[in-house]
NUSETI-985235 format. One record per residue: x, y, z of N, C-alpha, C, O in turn. Coordinates in steps of 0.05 Angstrom, whole numbers, padded with zeros to 5 digits, always signed. Each point is the difference from the previous one (the first is absolute). Example, Ala and Ser with C-alpha at 12.3 -4.5 7.8 and 13.67 -1.06 7.14 Angstrom:
BEGIN
+00264-00114+00156-00018+00024+00000+00018+00024+00000+00021+00000+00013 -00028+00021-00027+00016+00024+00001-00015+00022+00014+00010+00022+00004 
This chain:
BEGIN
-01063-00396-01343+00012-00022+00018+00026-00002-00004+00017+00002+00017 -00014-00006-00044+00029-00012-00013+00018+00013+00014+00016-00011+00015 -00016+00045-00020+00014+00028+00005+00002+00000+00029+00022+00007+00009 -00041-00012+00009+00000+00000+00030+00022-00022+00015+00016+00003+00018 -00027-00033-00039+00023-00020+00010+00027+00014+00001+00015+00007+00019 -00014-00005-00047+00031+00008-00013+00014+00019+00023+00021-00005+00011 -00039+00026-00005+00017+00019+00014+00003-00005+00031+00010+00016+00016 -00020-00042-00009-00003-00004+00033+00029-00020-00004+00015-00002+00019 -00009-00013-00043+00018-00015-00001+00026+00018+00000+00020-00004+00014 -00022+00022-00030+00032+00018-00002+00004+00012+00027+00021+00009+00009 -00046-00011+00004+00003+00023+00025+00019-00018+00020+00021+00005+00012 -00039-00033-00014+00017-00019+00017+00026-00006-00010+00015-00004+00019 -00002+00001-00045+00021-00004-00007+00018+00023+00000+00023-00004-00008 -00030+00024+00015+00013+00022+00001+00012+00007+00036+00020+00012+00007 -00038-00022+00008+00000-00002+00031+00024-00020+00002+00023+00005+00006 -00034-00028-00011+00026-00018-00006+00034+00005+00001+00020-00009+00012 -00025+00025-00029+00038+00015-00007+00004+00017+00020+00019-00003+00015 -00038+00026-00012+00004+00030+00014+00006-00012+00034+00019+00009+00013 -00037-00028-00003+00002-00009+00032+00033-00012-00001+00015+00015+00012 -00006-00031-00019+00025-00001+00009+00017+00018-00007+00019+00004+00016 -00020+00011-00038+00024+00025-00001-00003+00014+00024+00020+00007+00013 -00048+00000-00003-00006+00019+00026+00013-00014+00016+00010+00015+00017 -00005-00036-00012+00016-00016+00031+00020-00008-00005+00008-00014+00019 +00008+00015-00039+00031-00003-00001+00003+00033+00004+00012+00003+00022 -00018+00020-00034-00002+00027+00009+00008+00003+00027+00022+00006+00010 -00043-00013+00001-00002+00006+00030+00024-00017+00015+00015+00009+00017 -00016-00033-00026+00033-00018+00011+00021+00017+00001+00013+00007+00020 -00007+00004-00057+00025+00009+00003+00004+00029+00012+00023+00008+00006 -00047+00008-00001+00002+00024+00014+00004-00004+00026+00013+00017+00012 -00022-00041+00004+00007-00004+00030+00029-00008+00002+00016+00004+00018 -00014-00018-00040+00035-00010+00002+00022+00019-00001+00020+00001+00014 -00028+00016-00034+00013+00025+00002+00005+00020+00022+00020+00013+00007 -00049-00014+00003+00004+00020+00027+00011-00006+00020+00007+00017+00017 -00003-00046-00015+00015-00009+00019+00023-00002+00005+00012+00004+00021 +00000-00012-00049+00032+00008-00011+00009+00023+00008+00020+00000+00014 -00033+00027-00020+00007+00024+00010-00002+00006+00025+00020+00010+00010 -00041-00014+00005+00005-00006+00032+00022-00010+00013+00012+00012+00017 -00007-00040-00029+00019-00021+00018+00032+00012-00008+00018+00000+00018 -00014+00007-00040+00019+00010-00010+00009+00021+00011+00025+00001+00002 -00037+00017+00008+00016+00026+00011-00016+00003+00027-00015+00020-00002 +00014-00033+00030-00004+00002+00018+00000+00038+00013-00016+00009+00016 +00038+00006-00028+00009+00022+00019-00017+00020-00012-00001+00021+00013 -00018-00022-00041-00024+00014-00003-00021-00001+00020-00008+00021+00009 -00004-00048+00000-00014-00007+00026+00001+00014+00023-00021+00004+00014 +00049+00007-00006+00006+00003+00028+00006+00034-00002+00017+00010-00014 -00035+00005+00032-00015+00027-00010+00030+00017+00021-00006+00020+00014 +00033-00029-00015+00014+00015+00021+00029-00002-00027+00005-00017-00017 +00007+00037+00025+00029+00000-00016+00021-00011+00014-00001+00004+00025 +00019-00014-00033+00025-00020+00003+00012+00014+00026+00007-00012+00020 -00006+00041-00023+00017+00018+00021-00018-00001+00020+00010-00006+00022 -00038+00010-00023-00023-00001+00031+00003-00031+00011-00002-00004+00024 +00005-00015-00039+00008-00021+00016+00020-00007+00012-00002-00016+00018 +00031+00027-00029+00018-00003+00012-00004+00021+00024+00010-00007+00021 -00024+00032-00022+00000+00016+00023-00012-00014+00020+00012+00000+00021 -00038-00016-00024-00017-00017+00021+00024-00017+00005+00010+00008+00021 +00004-00026-00031+00014-00018+00014+00020+00010+00015+00010-00015+00016 -00001+00042-00020+00020+00013+00017-00009+00009+00028+00015+00000+00019 -00045+00010-00017-00011+00010+00019-00022-00031+00011-00025+00001-00001 +00036-00016+00007-00012-00018+00010-00006+00004+00031+00018+00009+00013 -00041-00016-00001-00003+00013+00028-00014-00030+00015-00015-00016-00011 +00026+00015+00034-00011-00015+00027-00021+00012+00015+00011+00013+00018 -00035-00013-00017-00020+00008+00017+00000-00015+00035-00004-00024+00005 +00007+00033+00004+00004-00004+00033+00016-00022+00004-00009-00019+00011 +00032+00020-00020+00013-00019+00008+00015-00003+00031+00007+00021+00011 -00002-00048+00003+00006-00005+00027+00024-00012+00001+00008-00011-00020 +00007+00012+00041+00027-00026+00011-00009+00000+00020-00009+00021+00009 +00009-00042+00006-00002-00014+00029+00025-00019+00005+00009-00012-00020 +00004+00008+00047+00018-00016+00009-00001-00002+00028-00016+00009+00016 +00036-00025-00013+00016+00001+00032+00024+00000-00003+00014-00011-00018 -00009+00028+00040+00039+00001+00005+00009-00025+00018-00014-00017+00010 +00046+00020-00011+00004-00022+00015-00014+00004+00031-00008-00019+00015 +00009+00047-00009-00007-00001+00032-00025-00010+00007-00007-00005+00024 -00011+00003-00048-00029-00011+00008-00020+00026-00008-00025-00003-00001 +00038+00029-00005-00021+00024+00000-00017-00004-00031+00013-00012-00017 -00032+00018+00013-00017-00001-00028+00004+00031-00010-00002+00021+00012 +00007-00026-00037+00007+00024-00021-00024-00005-00022-00008-00022-00008 -00003+00048+00000-00015+00005-00014-00004+00030-00018-00002+00022+00010 +00001-00028-00035+00009+00027-00019-00029-00008-00016-00010-00022-00005 +00004+00050-00001-00030+00007-00023+00005+00019-00003+00009+00015+00017 -00017-00006-00053-00001+00017-00008-00020+00010-00017-00014-00019-00008 +00006+00043-00001-00021+00000-00018+00002+00001-00027-00020+00001-00014 +00048-00002+00003-00001-00017-00019+00038+00005-00005+00015+00015+00012 -00009-00035-00034+00030-00002-00003+00004-00001-00033-00017-00003-00017 +00044+00006+00014+00011-00002-00032+00023-00008+00000+00018+00009+00014 -00014-00032-00035+00027-00006+00005+00023+00013-00016-00006+00003-00023 +00023+00002+00027+00024+00016-00008+00010-00012-00028+00010-00022-00001 -00014+00036-00023+00013-00010-00030+00026-00003-00003+00013-00014-00016 -00006+00025+00031+00031+00000-00003+00018-00020+00022+00020-00013-00008 -00028+00011+00032+00008-00020+00019-00021-00019+00012-00023+00004+00007 +00042-00031-00007-00026-00020+00005+00005-00004+00022+00023-00001+00011 -00049-00003+00000+00000-00009+00040-00011+00033+00007-00009+00005+00022 +00010+00008-00035+00003+00031+00012-00033+00014-00013-00005+00003-00024 -00016+00004+00048-00020+00013-00015-00011+00020+00022+00005-00005+00023 -00019+00028-00030-00010+00017+00013-00032+00004+00008-00021-00004-00013 +00025+00014+00036-00031-00007+00013-00011+00020+00011+00014+00011+00017 -00036-00001-00023-00024+00030+00018-00009-00015+00020-00007-00023+00002 +00008+00044+00014-00019+00001+00030+00010-00028+00018-00017-00017+00006 +00043+00013+00001+00005-00027+00011-00005+00005+00028+00001+00022+00011 -00007-00045-00001-00004-00011+00023+00014-00022+00014-00002-00021-00013 +00018+00017+00040+00015-00018+00004-00015-00001+00031-00012+00019+00010 +00017-00044-00001+00000-00008+00032+00010-00021+00008+00005-00019-00015 +00001+00020+00039+00017-00025+00016-00017-00002+00020-00014+00018+00009 +00015-00042-00002-00021-00015+00020+00022-00003+00021+00016-00015-00012 -00007+00018+00030+00025-00012+00014-00008-00022+00018-00023+00000+00006 +00037-00020+00004-00002-00024+00011-00014+00010+00026-00017-00017+00006 +00017+00034+00009-00005+00011+00025-00025+00014+00004-00008+00007+00022 -00010-00003-00049-00019+00017-00010-00004+00023-00005-00022+00011-00005 +00040-00004+00007+00009+00034-00007+00002+00008-00031+00003-00019-00014 -00005+00039+00003-00001-00004-00029+00011+00032-00011-00003+00019+00016 +00016-00014-00044+00006+00018-00009-00005+00001-00024+00009-00017-00017 -00030+00047+00009-00007+00001-00025+00010+00029-00018-00003+00024+00005 +00014-00036-00025+00012+00013-00019-00017+00009-00022-00014-00016-00013 +00012+00046+00006-00019+00009-00028+00018+00020-00021+00018+00015+00007 -00024-00017-00025+00016+00023-00017-00015-00002-00026-00013-00019-00008 +00021+00048-00006-00015+00007-00018+00006-00027-00026-00018-00011-00011 +00048+00006+00005+00007-00009-00018+00025-00026+00020+00009+00001+00023 -00006-00020-00046+00024-00011+00009+00016-00015-00027-00007+00003-00023 +00028-00018+00032+00017-00013-00018+00002-00026+00007+00008-00003+00023 -00011-00017-00034+00003-00028+00006+00015-00010-00010-00004-00003-00024 +00032-00008+00037+00015-00011-00017-00001-00039+00012+00004-00004+00024 -00009-00014-00038-00007-00025+00012+00028-00018-00001+00000-00021+00013 +00021+00028-00025+00028-00005-00002+00011+00006+00029+00017-00014+00010 -00025+00030-00001+00017+00010+00025-00028-00005+00023+00005+00003+00024 -00025-00009-00029-00028-00002+00019+00004+00027+00014+00007+00001+00024 -00011+00020-00037+00001+00028+00013-00021+00013-00012-00011-00009-00020 +00003+00033+00031-00020+00018-00001+00011+00033+00002+00009+00007+00022 -00009+00008-00037+00005+00028+00011-00020+00013-00009-00006+00006-00023 -00011-00001+00053-00021+00022+00001+00002+00028-00005+00007+00012+00021 -00010+00009-00045+00001+00023+00002-00027+00020+00005-00024-00006+00001 +00035+00028+00001-00028+00028+00000-00024-00008+00017-00017-00017-00006 +00019+00033+00028-00019+00003+00030+00006-00033+00015-00022-00011+00005 +00041-00002+00000+00005-00025+00015-00006+00007+00030+00007+00019+00014 -00022-00040-00009-00015+00006+00035+00000-00034+00010-00009-00021-00010 +00023+00027+00032+00004-00024+00017-00017-00002+00025+00004+00019+00015 -00025-00038-00006-00009+00002+00020-00004-00018+00017-00013-00020-00006 +00021+00023+00028+00005-00035+00023-00022-00001+00017-00013+00020+00008 +00007-00045-00003-00024+00002+00020+00009+00000+00025-00012-00014+00017 +00034+00029-00008+00015+00008+00021-00008+00026+00010+00000+00008+00023 -00007+00010-00050-00006+00028+00005+00025+00019-00017+00005+00024+00007 +00006-00036-00025+00023+00021-00019-00017+00000-00020-00014-00019-00006 +00012+00046-00008-00007+00005-00020+00023+00021-00014+00004+00023+00007 +00012-00038-00030+00031+00014-00008-00012+00002-00036-00016-00013-00014 +00032+00034+00011-00004+00010-00029+00026+00008-00014+00017+00015+00010 -00015-00023-00029+00028+00006-00013-00003-00003-00033-00022-00009-00006 +00039+00014-00017-00003+00005-00029+00000-00033-00009-00018-00014-00010 +00043+00007+00017+00008-00025-00009+00011-00026+00019+00014+00004+00020 -00022-00031-00028+00001-00011+00012+00007-00025-00006-00015-00006-00018 +00033-00018+00023+00007-00022-00015-00005-00023+00024+00012-00002+00022 -00034-00014-00034-00002-00027+00027+00008-00026-00009-00005-00002-00025 +00015-00020+00034-00002-00031-00011-00026+00000-00008-00016+00018+00004 +00012-00044-00020-00029-00008-00007+00003-00031+00016-00020-00015-00001 +00037+00009+00010+00001-00032+00017+00020+00005+00024+00009-00021+00010 -00002+00045+00002+00013-00005+00020-00005+00030+00012-00004+00019-00015 +00006-00019+00041-00012+00019+00014+00024+00024-00001+00013+00001+00021 -00004+00018-00040+00019+00016+00000-00015+00026-00015-00016-00004-00018 +00023+00029+00026-00013+00022-00015+00020+00026+00012+00012+00001+00022 -00013+00022-00049+00021+00015+00007-00012+00024-00017-00010-00005-00022 +00011+00030+00029-00009+00023-00009+00021+00014-00015+00021+00005+00013 -00023+00002-00036+00016+00019-00009+00004+00024+00009+00019+00010-00013 -00027+00004+00028+00010+00025+00006-00026+00003+00030-00015-00016+00010 +00020+00045-00003-00015+00003+00025-00027-00005+00010-00018+00006-00016 +00011-00015+00037-00027-00005+00008-00008+00018+00020+00015+00013+00015 -00043-00014-00016-00016+00016+00027-00022-00017+00009-00009-00019-00012 +00002+00026+00031-00021-00014+00008-00004+00005+00038+00013+00015+00014 -00032-00032-00007-00005-00004+00026-00012-00016+00016-00022-00008-00006 +00034-00001+00030-00010-00022+00019-00003+00008+00015-00006+00023+00005 +00011-00053+00020-00014+00006+00025+00018+00025+00014-00012+00015+00015 +00044-00011-00020+00007+00018+00014-00006+00025-00011+00008+00018+00015 -00018-00011-00034+00001+00024-00014+00005-00001-00029+00001-00021-00013 +00002+00050+00003+00012+00002-00027+00026+00000-00004+00015+00005+00019 -00006-00009-00043+00031-00011-00002+00006+00000-00032-00018-00006-00016 +00045+00015+00008+00012+00005-00024+00026-00018+00001+00013-00003+00021 -00007-00010-00045+00020-00011-00004+00016-00007-00023-00014-00008-00019 +00042+00009+00014+00004-00002-00026-00004-00023-00020-00002+00000-00024 +00000-00022+00044-00003-00026-00014-00017-00017+00022-00003+00006+00024 -00006-00029-00037-00009-00022+00014+00003-00027-00009-00003-00006-00024 +00007-00007+00039+00000-00028-00005-00019-00021+00019-00004+00001+00024 -00005-00021-00045-00017-00019+00012+00014-00023+00005+00015-00004-00019 -00013-00016+00038+00017-00024-00002-00012-00019+00030-00014+00009+00018 +00025-00040-00022-00011-00011+00021+00016+00002+00024+00025-00001-00002 -00038+00003+00027+00014+00009+00026+00017-00030+00003+00001-00019-00016 +00012+00022+00042+00008-00027+00016-00023-00024-00003+00005-00023-00006 -00026+00030+00011-00012-00015+00005-00019-00012-00021-00010+00017-00014 +00005-00037+00007-00016-00006-00031-00028+00018+00004-00002+00019-00015 -00013-00022+00027-00019+00013+00004-00014+00031+00001-00024+00006+00002 +00048+00010-00003+00008+00028+00011+00009+00013-00028+00009-00016-00017 -00012+00045+00010+00008+00004-00026+00010+00034+00013-00015+00014+00014 +00044-00005-00024+00011+00024+00007-00009+00022-00027+00004-00002-00024 -00016+00020+00040+00006+00031-00022+00020+00016+00017-00002+00010+00023 +00020-00010-00038+00034+00020+00000-00001+00024-00014+00000+00005-00025 +00000+00011+00047+00003+00028-00012+00027+00009-00004+00016-00011+00015 -00005+00028-00032+00027+00010-00001+00005+00024-00016-00017+00018-00001 +00041-00018-00011+00016+00030-00013-00026+00027+00017-00020+00007-00011 +00029+00002+00037-00016+00019+00011-00024-00002+00009-00019+00008-00012 +00019-00019+00035-00034-00011+00013-00008+00028+00011+00015+00012+00015 -00043+00002-00023+00001+00017+00019-00035-00005+00013-00018+00006-00016 +00010-00014+00041-00019-00004+00018-00011+00029+00016+00013+00013+00016 -00039-00008-00026-00015+00021+00023-00024-00024+00018-00019-00013-00007 +00033+00015+00031-00015-00024+00021-00028+00014+00008-00002+00024+00005 -00015-00039-00005-00029+00012+00000-00008-00025+00031-00003-00024-00005 +00002+00035+00030+00004-00022+00015-00028-00008+00004-00019+00015-00004 +00017-00039+00013-00035-00015+00005-00011+00019+00021+00009+00007+00022 -00039-00001-00039-00016+00011+00016-00007-00020+00032+00005-00024+00002 -00015+00039+00016-00007-00013+00027-00029-00006+00000-00010-00011+00020 
């Protein structure tokens, strides 16, 4: 009994010393781990610095749009599949699959579509490029390679040759301008620089 009592007493005394020491060791380990992680956050980010800078340059906006009203009362709306700001020039961005629509006060409309576009908010202008197509509600379908249009006014101009068809037949011209007519509710499609028309008489 004496030996058993002595062994039990020694065990209790030993545990009284070991348990606090173990607790201190655990706390010290947790403290050191937290300092290592907090001191160098770059180790916790799975991207290299160069990759992060590239991602910042490649920032992209999905489905951007712009809408407004001209001084003549026409409604203008621009939409795109995606847009990316120009890292070199503030206020300029490039867009993919650009669509533009102008709803005139008289109820007619023009629709512009292009593979790509450059938008400059400083000049409130957009340059559409690559398979540009212009379709009007009064029967005109026009194609060209590049067109610059204002975003707040009724102004548009092609950079070169246009081809298309309309109520009078097929035509070709070296340039096309779009601007307000003398009456506020109408718009003028002005063809110049060598206009060629193949007239198609209306069917009786």
